Structures are given as structure tokens and as C-alpha cells.
C-alpha positions as CSV (number, residue, x, y, z in Angstrom):
1,X,-12.6,9.3,9.4
2,X,-10.4,7.1,7.4
3,X,-11.7,3.5,7.1
4,X,-9.9,1.0,9.1
5,X,-10.6,-1.7,6.7
6,X,-10.7,-1.5,3.0
7,X,-12.2,-4.5,0.7
8,X,-10.9,-3.8,-3.2
9,X,-12.6,-6.2,-5.7
10,X,-10.9,-6.8,-9.0
11,X,-7.0,-7.0,-9.4
12,X,-6.8,-5.1,-13.0
13,X,-4.8,-2.1,-13.4
14,X,-7.0,0.3,-11.1
15,X,-7.3,-2.2,-8.2
16,X,-3.6,-2.7,-8.0
17,X,-3.2,1.2,-7.9
18,X,-5.8,1.8,-5.4
19,X,-4.2,-1.0,-3.1
20,X,-0.8,0.4,-3.3
21,X,-1.7,4.0,-2.8
22,X,-3.9,3.5,0.0
23,X,-1.8,1.7,1.7
24,X,1.2,4.2,1.5
25,X,-1.1,6.7,2.1
26,X,-2.1,4.8,5.3
27,X,-5.5,4.3,5.0
28,X,-5.5,1.5,7.0
29,X,-6.1,-2.3,5.9
30,X,-6.3,-3.2,2.5
31,X,-7.4,-6.6,0.6
32,X,-7.2,-6.8,-2.8
33,X,-9.1,-10.0,-3.9
34,X,-9.2,-11.3,-7.5
35,X,-11.5,-14.2,-8.6
36,X,-8.5,-15.7,-10.8
37,X,-5.3,-16.9,-10.3
38,X,-2.9,-13.9,-11.6
39,X,-3.4,-9.9,-10.9
40,X,-3.7,-8.1,-14.2
41,X,-7.4,-7.9,-16.0
42,X,-7.7,-7.6,-18.9
43,X,-3.6,-7.4,-19.6
44,X,-2.9,-10.9,-20.3
45,X,0.2,-12.3,-22.7
46,X,-1.1,-15.8,-23.8
47,X,2.0,-17.6,-24.7
48,X,2.1,-19.4,-27.8
49,X,4.7,-21.4,-29.4
50,X,7.2,-19.8,-27.0
51,X,6.4,-16.0,-27.5
52,X,3.9,-13.9,-25.2
53,X,1.7,-12.7,-27.4
54,X,-0.9,-9.8,-26.1
55,X,-4.6,-9.5,-26.5
56,X,-4.3,-5.3,-27.0
57,X,-1.7,-3.1,-28.0
58,X,-0.8,-1.9,-24.5
59,X,2.1,0.5,-24.8
60,X,3.2,3.1,-21.9
61,X,4.3,6.4,-22.2
62,X,6.7,7.6,-20.1
63,X,4.0,9.7,-17.5
64,X,2.2,6.8,-17.5
65,X,1.3,6.4,-13.7
66,X,2.4,2.7,-13.1
67,X,5.9,4.0,-12.7
68,X,5.2,6.8,-10.2
69,X,3.9,4.1,-8.1
70,X,5.4,1.1,-9.1
71,X,8.5,2.9,-10.4
72,X,10.9,-0.3,-10.4
73,X,9.1,-1.7,-12.9
74,X,10.3,0.4,-15.6
75,X,14.1,-1.2,-15.4
76,X,11.8,-4.4,-17.3
77,X,10.1,-2.6,-20.0
78,X,11.4,-2.5,-23.5
79,X,11.9,1.4,-24.5
80,X,11.2,1.6,-28.3
81,X,10.2,4.2,-31.1
82,X,6.8,3.7,-31.1
83,X,5.3,4.1,-34.7
84,X,1.8,3.9,-35.3
85,X,-0.2,3.8,-39.2
86,X,-4.0,4.1,-39.9
87,X,-4.6,2.1,-43.6
88,X,-7.4,2.7,-45.3
89,X,-9.6,2.2,-48.6
90,X,-7.0,0.7,-51.4
91,X,-4.7,0.1,-48.9
92,X,-3.4,4.0,-48.4
93,X,-1.3,4.2,-45.7
94,X,-0.8,7.2,-43.2
95,X,0.6,8.1,-39.6
96,X,-2.3,7.6,-37.4
97,X,-4.8,8.9,-37.7
98,X,-3.9,10.8,-40.6
99,X,-1.4,13.3,-41.6
100,X,-1.4,16.6,-44.0
101,X,1.2,15.0,-46.2
102,X,-0.5,11.4,-46.2
103,X,-3.6,12.9,-47.2
104,X,-2.6,14.8,-49.7
105,X,-0.6,11.7,-51.1
106,X,-3.4,9.6,-50.8
107,X,-6.2,12.0,-52.6
108,X,-4.3,14.8,-54.7
109,X,-4.0,18.3,-54.1
110,X,-7.7,18.6,-54.9
111,X,-9.0,16.1,-52.5
112,X,-6.6,17.9,-50.4
113,X,-8.2,21.5,-51.0
114,X,-12.0,19.7,-50.7
115,X,-10.9,18.2,-47.6
116,X,-10.4,22.2,-46.2
117,X,-13.3,23.6,-47.7
118,X,-15.5,20.8,-45.9
119,X,-13.7,21.9,-42.7
120,X,-15.0,25.0,-43.3
121,X,-18.6,24.2,-44.8
122,X,-19.0,22.1,-41.4
123,X,-18.2,24.4,-38.7
124,X,-21.5,26.1,-40.2
125,X,-23.5,23.2,-41.1
126,X,-22.5,20.9,-37.9
127,X,-22.4,23.8,-35.8
128,X,-24.8,22.0,-33.1
129,X,-22.6,18.8,-32.2
130,X,-25.7,17.3,-31.2
131,X,-24.7,13.6,-32.4
132,X,-21.7,11.8,-32.5
133,X,-21.4,12.4,-36.7
134,X,-22.1,16.0,-36.6
135,X,-19.6,16.2,-33.5
136,X,-16.8,14.8,-36.2
137,X,-18.0,16.9,-38.9
138,X,-17.1,20.0,-36.6
139,X,-13.9,19.2,-35.9
140,X,-12.4,17.2,-39.3
141,X,-15.1,17.6,-42.1
142,X,-17.5,14.9,-43.9
143,X,-14.6,14.6,-46.2
144,X,-12.0,13.4,-43.7
145,X,-14.3,11.6,-41.9
146,X,-15.7,9.1,-44.5
147,X,-12.7,9.3,-47.2
148,X,-10.1,9.5,-44.5
149,X,-11.9,6.6,-42.7
150,X,-12.5,7.7,-39.0
151,X,-16.1,6.9,-39.5
152,X,-15.4,3.4,-40.3
153,X,-12.8,3.2,-37.7
154,X,-15.2,4.4,-35.1
155,X,-18.0,2.1,-36.0
156,X,-15.8,-1.4,-36.5
157,X,-14.5,0.1,-32.9
158,X,-18.1,0.2,-31.1
159,X,-20.0,-2.4,-33.7
160,X,-22.5,0.2,-34.0
161,X,-23.6,2.7,-36.7
162,X,-22.3,5.7,-35.5
163,X,-25.4,7.9,-35.3
164,X,-26.8,5.0,-32.5
165,X,-23.5,6.1,-30.3
166,X,-24.2,7.6,-27.5
167,X,-22.3,11.3,-28.2
168,X,-20.8,12.3,-24.7
169,X,-20.2,9.0,-23.8
170,X,-18.4,8.1,-26.8
171,X,-16.5,10.9,-27.0
172,X,-14.7,10.4,-23.9
173,X,-12.9,7.7,-26.0
174,X,-12.6,9.5,-29.0
175,X,-12.3,13.1,-28.8
176,X,-8.6,13.0,-28.3
177,X,-8.5,11.0,-31.9
178,X,-11.0,13.3,-33.4
179,X,-9.4,16.4,-31.8
180,X,-5.8,15.1,-33.6
181,X,-7.4,14.6,-37.0
182,X,-8.4,18.5,-37.0
183,X,-6.9,20.7,-39.5
184,X,-5.1,22.9,-37.0
185,X,-3.7,19.6,-35.3
186,X,-2.4,18.2,-38.4
187,X,-0.6,21.2,-39.1
188,X,1.0,21.4,-35.7
189,X,1.7,18.0,-36.0
190,X,2.9,18.0,-39.4
191,X,5.7,20.7,-38.3
192,X,6.5,18.7,-35.6
193,X,7.5,16.1,-37.2
194,X,9.5,17.6,-39.7
195,X,11.5,18.9,-36.7
196,X,12.3,16.2,-34.5
197,X,15.1,13.5,-34.1
198,X,15.1,10.6,-35.9
199,X,15.0,7.4,-33.8
200,X,13.4,9.2,-30.8
201,X,12.2,7.0,-27.8
202,X,8.6,7.6,-27.6
203,X,7.0,4.6,-25.6
204,X,7.8,1.4,-23.4
205,X,6.5,-2.5,-24.4
206,X,5.8,-4.8,-21.6
207,X,8.4,-7.1,-20.3
208,X,9.6,-9.5,-22.6
209,X,7.8,-12.5,-20.3
210,X,4.8,-11.0,-20.8
211,X,2.4,-9.3,-18.3
212,X,2.7,-12.6,-16.3
213,X,5.7,-11.2,-15.3
214,X,5.0,-7.7,-14.2
215,X,1.8,-8.4,-12.6
216,X,3.8,-11.3,-10.3
217,X,6.4,-8.8,-9.7
218,X,3.2,-6.0,-8.5
219,X,2.1,-8.7,-6.5
220,X,5.3,-9.6,-4.4
221,X,5.8,-6.0,-3.7
222,X,2.0,-5.0,-3.2
223,X,2.5,-8.0,-0.1
224,X,5.7,-7.1,1.1
225,X,4.5,-3.4,1.7
226,X,1.2,-5.3,3.6
227,X,-1.2,-5.6,1.7
228,X,-3.3,-8.8,1.8
229,X,-3.7,-10.0,-1.8
230,X,-6.1,-12.6,-2.4
231,X,-5.7,-14.3,-5.6
232,X,-8.3,-17.3,-6.3
233,X,-11.0,-16.3,-4.1
234,X,-14.1,-15.9,-5.4
235,X,-16.8,-13.4,-3.4
236,X,-20.1,-14.6,-3.3
237,X,-22.5,-12.2,-1.4
238,X,-22.0,-9.0,0.0
239,X,-24.5,-7.6,2.6
240,X,-24.5,-4.3,5.0
241,X,-23.3,-4.8,8.3
242,X,-23.3,-2.5,11.1
243,X,-21.3,0.7,10.1
244,X,-19.8,-1.6,7.1
245,X,-20.1,-4.4,5.3
246,X,-20.0,-8.0,5.2
247,X,-18.6,-9.7,2.7
248,X,-19.0,-13.8,1.8
249,X,-16.3,-15.7,-0.1
250,X,-15.7,-19.2,-0.7
251,X,-13.0,-19.0,2.2
252,X,-15.4,-17.6,5.1
253,X,-16.8,-13.7,5.6
254,X,-15.4,-10.8,7.1
255,X,-16.5,-7.1,8.1
256,X,-15.2,-4.4,5.8
257,X,-15.5,-0.6,6.3
258,X,-15.5,0.5,2.9
259,X,-15.9,-2.2,-0.3
260,X,-14.5,-0.5,-3.7
261,X,-15.7,-2.1,-6.7
262,X,-13.2,-2.1,-10.0
263,X,-15.5,-5.1,-11.4
264,X,-17.9,-5.0,-13.9
265,X,-21.2,-3.4,-13.6
266,X,-23.8,-6.2,-13.4
267,X,-21.1,-8.5,-11.2
268,X,-21.0,-6.0,-8.1
269,X,-24.8,-5.6,-8.4
270,X,-25.2,-8.9,-8.4
271,X,-23.4,-9.4,-5.1
272,X,-25.4,-6.4,-3.1
273,X,-28.9,-7.9,-4.8
274,X,-29.6,-5.0,-6.7
275,X,-31.8,-5.5,-9.9
276,X,-30.3,-3.3,-12.6
277,X,-32.6,-2.0,-15.5
278,X,-29.5,-1.4,-18.4
279,X,-28.0,-5.1,-19.9
280,X,-24.5,-3.0,-19.9
281,X,-24.0,-4.2,-23.6
282,X,-20.0,-4.8,-24.3
283,X,-17.8,-5.7,-26.9
284,X,-16.3,-8.6,-26.7
285,X,-12.4,-9.2,-28.2
286,X,-10.8,-11.8,-30.5
287,X,-7.3,-11.7,-30.7
288,X,-5.6,-14.1,-33.6
289,X,-2.0,-14.3,-33.2
290,X,0.2,-15.4,-36.3
291,X,3.8,-15.3,-37.8
292,X,4.4,-14.2,-41.0
293,X,8.1,-15.2,-42.5
294,X,8.7,-12.2,-45.3
295,X,7.8,-8.0,-45.5
296,X,4.6,-7.5,-44.2
297,X,3.6,-4.6,-46.0
298,X,3.4,-1.9,-43.2
299,X,6.3,-0.5,-41.0
300,X,4.7,0.4,-37.5
301,X,4.0,-1.4,-34.1
302,X,0.6,-0.6,-34.6
303,X,-1.7,-0.6,-37.7
304,X,-5.2,0.2,-37.4
305,X,-7.8,-0.6,-39.9
306,X,-9.8,2.6,-41.3
307,X,-10.8,0.8,-44.4
308,X,-14.4,-0.8,-45.3
309,X,-12.6,-4.3,-45.8
310,X,-12.8,-6.9,-43.0
311,X,-14.1,-6.9,-39.4
312,X,-10.4,-6.7,-38.0
313,X,-9.9,-3.4,-35.8
314,X,-6.0,-3.3,-36.0
315,X,-2.8,-5.2,-36.3
316,X,0.0,-5.1,-33.8
317,X,3.6,-6.5,-35.3
318,X,5.4,-7.5,-31.7
319,X,9.0,-7.5,-33.7
320,X,9.3,-3.4,-33.7
321,X,10.0,-3.5,-30.2
322,X,10.8,-7.2,-29.3
323,X,12.9,-7.6,-32.5
324,X,12.5,-10.2,-34.8
325,X,13.7,-14.4,-34.6
326,X,15.7,-14.6,-37.7
327,X,12.7,-13.0,-40.3
328,X,9.6,-13.8,-38.7
329,X,6.9,-11.3,-37.4
330,X,5.1,-11.9,-34.4
331,X,1.8,-10.3,-35.5
332,X,-1.9,-9.9,-33.3
333,X,-5.1,-9.0,-35.0
334,X,-7.9,-7.5,-33.0
335,X,-11.7,-8.8,-34.0
336,X,-14.6,-6.7,-32.1
337,X,-17.2,-8.8,-31.5
338,X,-20.6,-7.3,-30.5
339,X,-21.7,-10.2,-28.5
340,X,-20.1,-12.8,-26.7
341,X,-19.6,-15.6,-29.8
342,X,-17.1,-18.4,-28.2
343,X,-18.5,-20.5,-30.5
344,X,-17.8,-18.3,-33.7
345,X,-15.8,-20.2,-36.5
346,X,-12.2,-18.7,-35.7
347,X,-11.8,-20.1,-39.1
348,X,-14.5,-17.8,-41.0
349,X,-12.6,-14.6,-38.7
350,X,-9.1,-15.8,-40.3
351,X,-10.2,-16.0,-43.9
352,X,-11.8,-12.4,-43.7
353,X,-9.0,-11.1,-42.0
354,X,-6.4,-12.3,-44.7
355,X,-9.0,-11.5,-47.8
356,X,-9.2,-8.2,-46.4
357,X,-5.2,-7.9,-45.9
358,X,-4.5,-8.9,-48.7
359,X,-6.7,-6.8,-50.4
360,X,-4.9,-3.7,-48.7
361,X,-1.6,-4.9,-49.6
362,X,-0.8,-6.5,-46.4
363,X,0.5,-9.6,-45.7
364,X,1.3,-10.7,-49.6
365,X,4.7,-11.7,-49.5
366,X,5.6,-14.1,-47.1
367,X,4.2,-16.7,-45.5
368,X,1.5,-16.6,-43.1
369,X,0.6,-18.8,-40.0
370,X,-2.4,-19.1,-37.1
371,X,-0.9,-20.2,-34.3
372,X,-3.8,-19.4,-31.9
373,X,-6.8,-17.3,-30.6
374,X,-8.0,-16.0,-27.2
375,X,-11.4,-14.5,-27.0
376,X,-11.6,-11.7,-24.4
377,X,-14.8,-11.2,-23.1
378,X,-16.6,-7.5,-22.1
379,X,-13.3,-6.1,-23.3
380,X,-15.2,-2.6,-23.5
381,X,-18.5,-1.2,-23.3
382,X,-20.5,-0.3,-25.9
383,X,-22.3,3.3,-25.8
384,X,-25.9,3.0,-27.0
385,X,-27.5,6.4,-27.0
386,X,-30.9,4.6,-25.4
387,X,-29.4,3.5,-22.5
388,X,-27.2,6.1,-21.0
389,X,-29.9,7.4,-18.5
390,X,-30.9,3.5,-17.2
391,X,-26.7,3.3,-17.0
392,X,-26.5,6.6,-14.7
393,X,-29.4,5.3,-12.4
394,X,-27.7,1.5,-11.6
395,X,-24.4,3.2,-11.1
396,X,-26.1,5.7,-8.8
397,X,-28.2,3.0,-7.5
398,X,-25.0,1.0,-6.2
399,X,-23.2,4.1,-5.5
400,X,-26.0,4.6,-2.9
401,X,-26.6,1.2,-1.5
402,X,-22.2,2.5,-0.3
403,X,-20.3,0.3,-2.5
404,X,-17.6,2.9,-4.5
405,X,-16.8,2.6,-8.0
406,X,-13.5,2.6,-9.9
407,X,-11.9,1.9,-12.8
408,X,-12.7,1.0,-16.3
409,X,-14.9,-1.8,-15.5
410,X,-16.3,-0.7,-12.4
411,X,-17.2,2.5,-13.3
412,X,-18.6,0.9,-17.0
413,X,-15.7,3.4,-18.1
414,X,-14.2,2.8,-21.9
415,X,-10.7,4.6,-21.0
416,X,-7.2,3.7,-21.1
417,X,-4.9,2.2,-18.6
418,X,-3.4,5.4,-18.3
419,X,-7.0,6.9,-16.6
420,X,-7.7,3.8,-15.3
421,X,-4.4,4.1,-13.3
422,X,-5.0,7.6,-12.4
423,X,-8.7,6.9,-11.1
424,X,-7.1,4.2,-8.7
425,X,-4.8,6.7,-7.1
426,X,-7.5,9.4,-7.0
427,X,-9.7,7.1,-4.9
428,X,-7.3,6.0,-3.0
429,X,-6.4,9.5,-2.0
430,X,-9.9,10.4,-1.6
431,X,-10.1,7.5,1.2
432,X,-7.4,8.9,3.1
433,X,-8.6,12.3,3.1
434,X,-11.6,10.8,4.5
435,X,-13.7,12.3,1.7
436,X,-16.9,10.8,-0.2
437,X,-15.2,8.7,-2.6
438,X,-17.2,8.3,-6.1
439,X,-16.3,7.7,-9.4
440,X,-19.3,8.0,-11.0
441,X,-19.2,10.9,-14.1
442,X,-21.8,13.1,-14.8
443,X,-21.8,13.0,-18.8
444,X,-23.1,15.9,-19.0
445,X,-20.0,17.0,-18.5
446,X,-18.6,18.2,-21.7
447,X,-15.5,15.5,-23.5
448,X,-12.5,15.1,-21.7
449,X,-9.0,14.9,-23.7
450,X,-8.8,10.5,-23.7
451,X,-5.7,8.6,-24.6
452,X,-4.7,8.6,-28.2
453,X,-4.8,4.8,-29.3
454,X,-8.3,3.8,-28.6
């Protein structure tokens, strides 16, 4: 039977999509609980010097589920031609993740021949694909994996050596990146680039006023459709009640038939009083905000760091979708932090980035000014090979207790915003059917296709 009252914990992408779609499917009374004063989860746009920066590279394709559930939003988005580049050692730049022409330009004809031979050899040598390194080498070869910088990027992304990253867990996020670097896909992509029109729009950037503006509009629409949106409310405890759950907050206690969690696993486990075996390690993200007056040395909205140099993961130039203020570029830089380190000296991180950028020929001809910074704790999961069994047991224990899990944080699943949104829609449809609603993935399944810009 359909539930009569549903509590959705967490107002990020999965939570708002679930709440909106479930209400339209007449699942019942929907209450959305968000601990902070604003919806949006990891989608934040801190304003610095009058400009809203983002804490990531959040660009939306025209088929993003957000526009299906909230079609009116697209009118406020900025349509532009998305360009993504990578930079490797010695400042060699290429299309993201790489291209045949770029690899030939950067490594010469002999290097390209070696890369092709390496791919053929690794079809046999790495045929077992029983680890992340052999999985990557099987598809792209040793030469592209190491000399092309894919290994550097993966290790920087997860803050772990590649052999310590769990294969089936990690490839949920990396499978398409590796697939796009395979020779057959590189060839097809090169032919496509040669034949397509220049300036063709590829993506939508969030509204100029920032994510807060977007999620404020979403909140108004949710409320207008009858969703009970509760921001600034702290959930303190969840107990089993007769045929349902008693949810206690700092404002009282209420009974619900179903509770869906999109908040982190340790948080929901604490609310229901379940001990967990696994630490659920995460990567935090430090974002540095800059202005740059001059030629930055790259022509793209996103530049991913495939080099050995520096700790930074990628650079985002907001001038690409939004334009410049005179000659000033607004740039953010993402730095993964394996453990939460709020006390880490931002000056050290800034100096490390500047030294790395200059060694790669970036941000040299102009004035670079650090305008501010933002720390995002628990930005995405770390997938250690040694912890997968415990993660599975802990997630199943929460499901067995009766809580449904959904989204990136709720299911401890490093996935794109589009996949998280689709997860929320799917959960709503399961609730509407009265079916058993669960989002726990079985990591023994084959790697799935994922978002191309991790």
C-alpha cells in the first residue's frame, strides 16, 4: 500500500527530486527536513566580492532530470558551449580526458605508436581486470594510463594510491572516464569534433545569482504544490512506532509511515541508534576563490589536473559561461583533502597551487589574487578495498531497520547530480507503486556508465 506520511531527510538534489515527484504522484503527505536554512546540499555559491562562486564544476546537460521535474528553471540557466580540458606534465593540454590529435601533438608519432602497442599488449596482460590499475590498463593501455595522466588524476581524486581503491566501487564513477580514453572512443570523438558545428551549445550553467537563487525558487514551487518543507530543523532521534516511525526534532515529535534518508550513513545510523562497523571515509574539498587579470593560459570552463604537480584537482573559469568583468577572470580551484582539516593553513595550499600552476604555464601573465576559500566536509566517499564488506553490512542493517536510502550521501555512492536526481525520481515511483523501495547497490554488479566529468 502507498504510505500516508513520508519524511524525506536532506534537502539536496536527491531529496528535492524525491519530494516533488512523490507529491505529484499522490504518494501522500510529504515532509522534507533540512538541517540548514537553505535547500541545496553540496550545491552552494558563496559570494565573494559581489560574485557568486561555486564549490564545484556543476554544469547541467539539457536532459538533466532537474529540468524534467522543474521545467521552468531552465529559463534562468545560462546556456553556453562547454569546453573541458586537461593539463599533464610539462603543461601539455588536451581535450578532457584526452584525444588522439592531442596525444600525438604532446608525445609525437613514436609516442602515439607506443600507446597503440600498449593497448594491444594490455588486452592480454591485463585481461583479468581484477583491480583498478588493471581495469584501466586493459582499456587504455599502460602508456595512456601513466603518461597521459589518468593515473595521476584518479589518485588525486580519491587521495589514495590506485591499488588501494576498490575496483567495483570506484568504477561506478570512473568507468566512463576510462571508456572515453579508450582508442576506439578517442577515434570516434575525434571524427565527431571534426564534423560538428563550432559554437554549438553543450550545457547550462546555474543562474547568475547562484545556487541559492535556484533552490529558493525550488522551495517556493515545492511549498506551492503542497510539500511540507522544513528548513533549519534538526532531527534528533528516530524510533519505531506502531507500523511506522516516530521522528523527534528540536521542535517536537511526529509519526511517519516511511522515512527516506539522503543524509550521510553515519548520521542516519546515529539517529536510529545502530552501531556501524565502517568509518565511511570521505574526501573533503577545499575550494579557493581567485580573480585573475590577464591570460590564464587555457581556454576552457574546466581544466583538470592530470600532472604530477600540485594537490589541486581542477580549475573552473566562471568567465566562460558568465563573461568577464572587464579583463578579470573569476576562477575557483578544488583541492581534495583526505581527512577533514579545517585547521590546515590556506596559505600553504595557495602557495602549492600557484607553484604548480606556474610550472605548467598557467596564470603566469597577469595578476592572481586570492579572494577567499570554502571547506566542504565529506564531499564524496573514499572507496577502500578493505572496507567494502563492512559498508555493505552497515547499509543493509539500516535498510533492515526500516530506513530507505537514496542519493549520493544517503547511499554512500559517489555519483553525479544527474544520477542522484534520477535516484530520487526512482524512489518516488517505487513509493507510488507501493513496492519495496531500496537504493542499496550490489557492488558485485558490472560497472555502470556514469557522468563524464568526475
